PLY file of the C-alpha trace (Angstrom):
ply
format ascii 1.0
element vertex 378
property float x
property float y
property float z
element edge 377
property int vertex1
property int vertex2
end_header
-63.01 44.61 36.61
-64.20 45.22 33.05
-66.67 43.49 30.71
-64.86 42.82 27.58
-64.04 39.24 26.60
-61.10 38.98 28.61
-62.89 39.80 32.00
-65.65 37.97 31.50
-63.62 35.03 30.62
-61.71 35.33 33.41
-64.79 36.11 36.05
-66.24 32.73 34.85
-63.09 30.47 34.98
-62.47 31.43 38.55
-66.29 31.23 39.50
-65.88 27.88 37.93
-63.27 26.80 39.81
-65.05 28.08 42.98
-64.07 31.37 43.92
-66.69 34.17 44.71
-66.47 37.18 41.82
-67.52 40.60 41.54
-66.94 42.12 38.20
-67.93 45.76 37.54
-68.27 47.59 33.92
-69.11 51.10 33.67
-70.95 50.52 30.83
-74.88 50.86 31.46
-74.99 47.16 29.73
-72.45 44.48 28.62
-72.00 44.59 25.07
-72.80 47.99 24.90
-71.24 50.03 21.95
-68.28 47.85 21.38
-65.72 49.13 19.43
-63.98 45.84 17.36
-64.21 44.14 13.75
-64.96 41.01 15.41
-62.80 38.94 13.46
-61.58 35.74 15.01
-59.38 33.23 13.97
-60.65 29.14 13.37
-58.12 28.15 15.80
-59.63 30.05 18.56
-62.75 28.52 18.02
-61.40 25.32 18.62
-59.48 26.12 21.65
-61.86 28.17 23.46
-65.22 26.60 22.44
-66.74 30.08 21.27
-70.17 30.43 20.32
-70.77 30.11 17.02
-74.34 31.42 17.00
-72.79 35.02 17.14
-70.99 34.59 13.62
-71.96 37.38 11.09
-69.40 35.96 8.75
-66.33 34.17 7.02
-63.44 35.60 5.96
-62.75 33.06 2.73
-60.61 35.15 0.24
-58.56 38.58 1.08
-57.30 41.00 -1.67
-54.54 43.47 -0.88
-54.53 47.01 -2.77
-51.55 49.08 -3.00
-51.94 53.13 -3.07
-52.64 53.11 -6.89
-55.07 50.63 -6.11
-53.05 47.59 -8.05
-54.37 44.46 -6.03
-53.68 40.96 -5.83
-55.70 38.16 -4.26
-55.15 35.83 -1.08
-57.51 32.52 -1.67
-56.36 29.82 1.41
-57.56 26.46 0.99
-59.70 26.71 4.32
-61.79 29.79 6.01
-59.09 31.83 7.74
-61.55 33.20 10.38
-64.94 34.17 11.51
-66.75 37.68 12.04
-68.87 37.95 14.93
-71.45 40.43 16.76
-69.50 41.63 19.34
-72.30 42.83 21.51
-73.82 39.28 21.52
-70.29 37.72 21.80
-69.65 39.32 24.94
-73.17 38.73 26.43
-72.89 35.35 25.71
-69.49 35.29 28.12
-71.53 37.43 30.26
-74.53 34.67 31.07
-72.54 31.76 31.39
-70.39 34.11 33.94
-73.34 34.82 35.99
-74.42 31.16 35.26
-71.55 29.84 37.58
-71.81 32.90 40.24
-70.28 35.88 38.92
-71.94 39.21 40.49
-71.75 41.60 37.26
-72.75 45.15 38.29
-72.64 47.61 35.50
-72.74 51.43 35.26
-70.19 50.82 37.93
-67.04 53.74 37.52
-63.81 52.74 39.82
-63.08 55.76 41.66
-60.94 54.64 44.22
-58.39 51.72 44.60
-56.59 51.13 47.78
-54.08 47.71 47.75
-53.17 46.53 51.58
-51.55 43.52 52.96
-54.21 41.57 53.95
-56.70 42.84 50.78
-57.63 45.19 47.92
-60.61 47.77 48.68
-62.11 49.71 45.60
-64.71 52.54 45.95
-67.69 52.31 43.26
-69.52 55.07 41.93
-72.52 54.03 40.28
-74.29 56.35 37.47
-77.21 57.56 40.06
-74.45 58.95 42.25
-74.26 56.47 44.96
-71.30 55.15 46.13
-70.21 51.43 47.43
-66.66 49.82 48.59
-65.69 46.78 47.76
-63.16 44.21 49.66
-61.36 41.12 47.74
-58.18 39.50 47.94
-57.40 39.77 44.01
-57.70 42.75 41.46
-57.82 41.91 38.06
-57.37 44.71 35.53
-59.62 43.91 32.02
-60.20 47.52 31.20
-59.26 47.89 27.46
-57.22 51.15 27.00
-58.61 52.87 29.93
-55.23 53.11 31.73
-56.75 55.84 34.70
-56.69 53.23 37.26
-53.24 51.91 36.50
-51.31 54.32 39.00
-53.72 53.64 41.80
-52.64 49.86 41.18
-48.59 50.51 41.24
-48.56 49.90 37.54
-47.43 52.07 34.31
-49.55 52.48 31.27
-47.99 51.44 28.01
-46.13 54.27 25.84
-47.23 53.38 21.80
-50.59 53.26 20.30
-52.20 53.53 17.05
-55.50 55.58 16.05
-58.26 53.34 14.95
-61.40 54.35 13.29
-64.28 52.11 12.23
-68.00 52.41 10.90
-70.92 49.62 10.09
-72.21 50.76 6.79
-74.54 48.65 3.82
-72.65 47.58 1.75
-74.34 45.01 -0.67
-72.48 42.92 -3.31
-68.98 42.80 -1.90
-67.57 39.47 -1.09
-64.16 39.90 -0.42
-62.57 40.85 2.52
-60.22 43.87 1.18
-57.30 45.49 2.58
-55.38 48.85 1.86
-52.17 50.54 2.30
-50.44 53.49 1.57
-49.69 56.69 3.35
-52.47 58.65 1.98
-54.69 55.75 2.86
-53.80 54.90 6.66
-50.10 56.28 7.53
-48.09 53.82 9.55
-50.95 50.90 9.03
-53.58 49.80 6.59
-57.26 49.70 6.22
-60.10 47.02 5.90
-63.43 46.31 4.74
-65.02 43.31 6.06
-68.28 42.30 4.60
-71.14 40.57 6.67
-73.69 38.20 5.57
-76.04 40.97 6.24
-75.59 42.61 3.25
-73.23 45.45 5.61
-69.70 45.85 6.07
-67.05 47.09 8.98
-65.10 49.57 6.92
-62.22 50.90 9.05
-58.66 51.64 9.19
-55.40 52.31 11.61
-53.20 54.72 11.20
-50.77 57.15 13.17
-53.10 60.05 13.01
-56.16 61.68 11.97
-57.96 58.04 11.39
-61.58 60.11 11.34
-60.17 61.94 8.20
-58.30 59.20 6.34
-61.48 57.27 7.27
-63.99 59.52 5.71
-61.30 59.76 2.65
-61.26 56.15 2.18
-65.17 55.71 1.98
-64.69 58.55 -0.84
-62.94 56.34 -2.61
-64.56 52.89 -2.56
-68.16 53.80 -1.52
-69.13 57.31 -3.43
-72.31 58.38 -1.73
-71.67 56.79 1.61
-73.06 59.92 3.36
-76.49 59.32 2.08
-76.72 56.56 4.46
-74.32 57.17 7.16
-73.27 60.09 9.55
-69.82 60.98 10.45
-71.72 60.49 14.43
-71.55 56.62 13.63
-67.89 56.54 13.15
-66.40 54.56 16.39
-62.57 55.48 17.22
-60.56 53.78 19.53
-56.53 54.00 20.75
-55.40 50.74 20.10
-52.46 49.30 22.36
-48.94 48.24 20.59
-46.89 46.48 22.56
-47.04 44.50 26.09
-46.85 45.85 29.60
-43.58 46.41 30.94
-45.09 44.86 34.23
-48.64 43.09 34.12
-48.87 42.91 37.50
-48.19 43.88 40.87
-48.98 43.02 45.06
-52.26 41.45 44.80
-52.88 42.99 40.77
-53.23 41.38 37.45
-54.00 43.20 34.26
-55.29 40.79 31.18
-56.51 41.70 27.67
-55.91 44.68 26.21
-54.99 46.17 28.98
-51.99 44.00 29.33
-51.16 44.36 25.50
-52.07 41.25 24.64
-53.17 42.40 21.19
-51.84 41.77 18.29
-49.38 44.71 16.87
-49.37 43.60 13.39
-53.18 43.67 12.59
-54.90 44.84 16.08
-56.78 42.24 16.66
-57.51 41.05 20.43
-59.88 38.75 20.79
-57.56 35.59 20.65
-54.67 36.93 22.61
-56.92 38.16 25.44
-58.50 34.80 25.90
-55.04 33.20 25.86
-53.91 35.60 28.54
-56.81 34.98 30.36
-56.58 31.31 30.74
-52.93 31.87 31.97
-54.34 34.23 34.24
-57.12 31.93 35.95
-54.16 29.20 36.23
-51.76 31.59 38.06
-54.56 32.69 40.71
-55.47 29.30 41.56
-51.63 28.64 42.42
-51.63 31.97 44.67
-54.86 31.30 46.62
-53.65 27.31 47.16
-50.50 29.11 48.89
-52.64 32.10 50.27
-49.94 34.49 48.56
-50.65 37.21 46.56
-47.62 39.62 45.93
-46.03 40.64 42.51
-43.19 37.90 43.14
-45.89 35.29 43.30
-48.44 36.35 40.26
-45.36 37.30 38.22
-45.17 33.83 36.80
-48.75 35.02 35.09
-46.22 37.76 33.50
-43.77 35.49 32.09
-46.31 32.69 30.99
-48.08 35.05 28.55
-45.22 36.77 27.57
-43.04 33.10 26.74
-46.51 32.35 24.67
-46.68 35.51 22.74
-44.30 37.68 23.49
-42.14 36.75 20.48
-44.98 37.62 18.31
-45.80 41.17 19.48
-42.30 42.08 19.31
-41.76 40.54 15.61
-44.97 42.11 14.75
-44.41 45.60 16.16
-40.97 45.73 14.18
-42.22 44.84 10.89
-45.23 47.39 11.46
-42.70 49.67 11.99
-40.45 48.88 9.26
-43.98 48.89 6.75
-44.82 52.55 7.91
-41.27 53.96 6.73
-42.19 52.94 3.34
-43.08 55.17 0.38
-45.92 54.58 -1.91
-43.13 54.32 -4.55
-41.80 51.28 -2.31
-45.12 49.79 -1.81
-46.12 49.60 -4.99
-42.84 47.55 -5.48
-44.03 45.13 -2.98
-47.06 44.23 -5.53
-45.09 44.04 -8.43
-45.86 40.02 -9.90
-43.05 38.36 -8.88
-42.76 39.49 -5.80
-46.71 38.87 -5.06
-45.64 35.60 -6.39
-43.12 34.69 -3.65
-45.04 36.46 -0.86
-48.31 34.44 -1.88
-46.71 30.92 -1.92
-45.04 31.42 1.23
-48.36 32.40 2.44
-49.89 29.35 1.02
-47.55 27.30 2.94
-47.01 28.87 6.42
-49.66 31.63 7.24
-51.61 31.32 10.19
-54.15 33.97 11.12
-53.06 34.34 14.71
-49.46 33.80 14.52
-47.24 35.99 12.01
-43.60 35.41 13.26
-42.79 32.74 11.13
-44.40 34.12 7.76
-42.68 37.43 8.39
-38.91 35.93 8.99
-39.76 34.11 5.88
-41.11 37.03 3.93
-37.92 39.04 4.92
-35.71 36.03 3.65
-37.18 36.91 0.51
-34.10 38.64 -1.93
-37.05 40.84 -3.86
-38.69 41.58 -0.36
-35.25 42.53 1.41
-34.00 44.70 -1.46
-37.79 47.25 -1.06
-36.51 47.12 2.66
-33.32 47.67 2.58
-32.31 44.76 4.12
-33.46 45.54 7.62
-31.70 42.22 8.94
0 1
1 2
2 3
3 4
4 5
5 6
6 7
7 8
8 9
9 10
10 11
11 12
12 13
13 14
14 15
15 16
16 17
17 18
18 19
19 20
20 21
21 22
22 23
23 24
24 25
25 26
26 27
27 28
28 29
29 30
30 31
31 32
32 33
33 34
34 35
35 36
36 37
37 38
38 39
39 40
40 41
41 42
42 43
43 44
44 45
45 46
46 47
47 48
48 49
49 50
50 51
51 52
52 53
53 54
54 55
55 56
56 57
57 58
58 59
59 60
60 61
61 62
62 63
63 64
64 65
65 66
66 67
67 68
68 69
69 70
70 71
71 72
72 73
73 74
74 75
75 76
76 77
77 78
78 79
79 80
80 81
81 82
82 83
83 84
84 85
85 86
86 87
87 88
88 89
89 90
90 91
91 92
92 93
93 94
94 95
95 96
96 97
97 98
98 99
99 100
100 101
101 102
102 103
103 104
104 105
105 106
106 107
107 108
108 109
109 110
110 111
111 112
112 113
113 114
114 115
115 116
116 117
117 118
118 119
119 120
120 121
121 122
122 123
123 124
124 125
125 126
126 127
127 128
128 129
129 130
130 131
131 132
132 133
133 134
134 135
135 136
136 137
137 138
138 139
139 140
140 141
141 142
142 143
143 144
144 145
145 146
146 147
147 148
148 149
149 150
150 151
151 152
152 153
153 154
154 155
155 156
156 157
157 158
158 159
159 160
160 161
161 162
162 163
163 164
164 165
165 166
166 167
167 168
168 169
169 170
170 171
171 172
172 173
173 174
174 175
175 176
176 177
177 178
178 179
179 180
180 181
181 182
182 183
183 184
184 185
185 186
186 187
187 188
188 189
189 190
190 191
191 192
192 193
193 194
194 195
195 196
196 197
197 198
198 199
199 200
200 201
201 202
202 203
203 204
204 205
205 206
206 207
207 208
208 209
209 210
210 211
211 212
212 213
213 214
214 215
215 216
216 217
217 218
218 219
219 220
220 221
221 222
222 223
223 224
224 225
225 226
226 227
227 228
228 229
229 230
230 231
231 232
232 233
233 234
234 235
235 236
236 237
237 238
238 239
239 240
240 241
241 242
242 243
243 244
244 245
245 246
246 247
247 248
248 249
249 250
250 251
251 252
252 253
253 254
254 255
255 256
256 257
257 258
258 259
259 260
260 261
261 262
262 263
263 264
264 265
265 266
266 267
267 268
268 269
269 270
270 271
271 272
272 273
273 274
274 275
275 276
276 277
277 278
278 279
279 280
280 281
281 282
282 283
283 284
284 285
285 286
286 287
287 288
288 289
289 290
290 291
291 292
292 293
293 294
294 295
295 296
296 297
297 298
298 299
299 300
300 301
301 302
302 303
303 304
304 305
305 306
306 307
307 308
308 309
309 310
310 311
311 312
312 313
313 314
314 315
315 316
316 317
317 318
318 319
319 320
320 321
321 322
322 323
323 324
324 325
325 326
326 327
327 328
328 329
329 330
330 331
331 332
332 333
333 334
334 335
335 336
336 337
337 338
338 339
339 340
340 341
341 342
342 343
343 344
344 345
345 346
346 347
347 348
348 349
349 350
350 351
351 352
352 353
353 354
354 355
355 356
356 357
357 358
358 359
359 360
360 361
361 362
362 363
363 364
364 365
365 366
366 367
367 368
368 369
369 370
370 371
371 372
372 373
373 374
374 375
375 376
376 377
């Protein structure tokens, strides 16, 4: 259940394999008010044949700003990523799912789950107050950061989160994707400006606290007068999970997407990793149905597979972000020193991959100049 990209992908591919699938989403319409910057690496478009008609822009060059507004530029040889319209993106997946036979019920809130030896029963309440019950063999949770159903499903919610805030505003004349760091900018993480081909931009940040306040302060710095055409009520706020679930399955239950922690711990991006997790979930479920066995022991192969695929990336990303969060603004300024810039940029040109960060992180920490700033973390 859950009508985001991971839930829709899982439902669609299970239906294509011949299974009857019911997808429930509590929003009135699929794709309604999706809180996401919508950045997807080029690799994901190739691997999952993603819809190119949802693209609003491309990330071709990135400018990194220090706390004092010193900056350096990263100009990769090829396009790094695409920026998509998440409403149209999700609705594309919904159309594919329905074409393959998935029943999609919106405005439907799950208010009860019962896991039995012979199957799963869920109680659903519609927005008009009517209720219904549905029986099935397997329950898939693709609920994003809404973890209220986890206890019923015999699972534990994650414990570590960042706070996110974003706004879509007019932003004419901006070609660079910009990244801002500093304790007074986005404590514990970073801020961004992602320009779109429409003449607007998505401006947002992740922080350990008060994202709404820090986003207003950022806008005051980079776009004075933003209040003339943007209201604070247009800010989107949401938590972003940091790290994988200890267990992403139980008897007759699998968790996919951000609900499972399949989201980059460096940047908070989750589309590619969520699709990878969904793909592996479909493979595991097909095997479970062949054996007609749905215990946690059987389904745990899914947990092992996706953690084998991206678990190291999540752990290294989380460790790097926590180390970075401890730096003072003065130490961050050191990282923007010209010698360190050149060392890091040279590595980035050789090793950087948009969705895979572990190798670059390890290489960066081998640089003596960086180790000195981080006080030799390894």
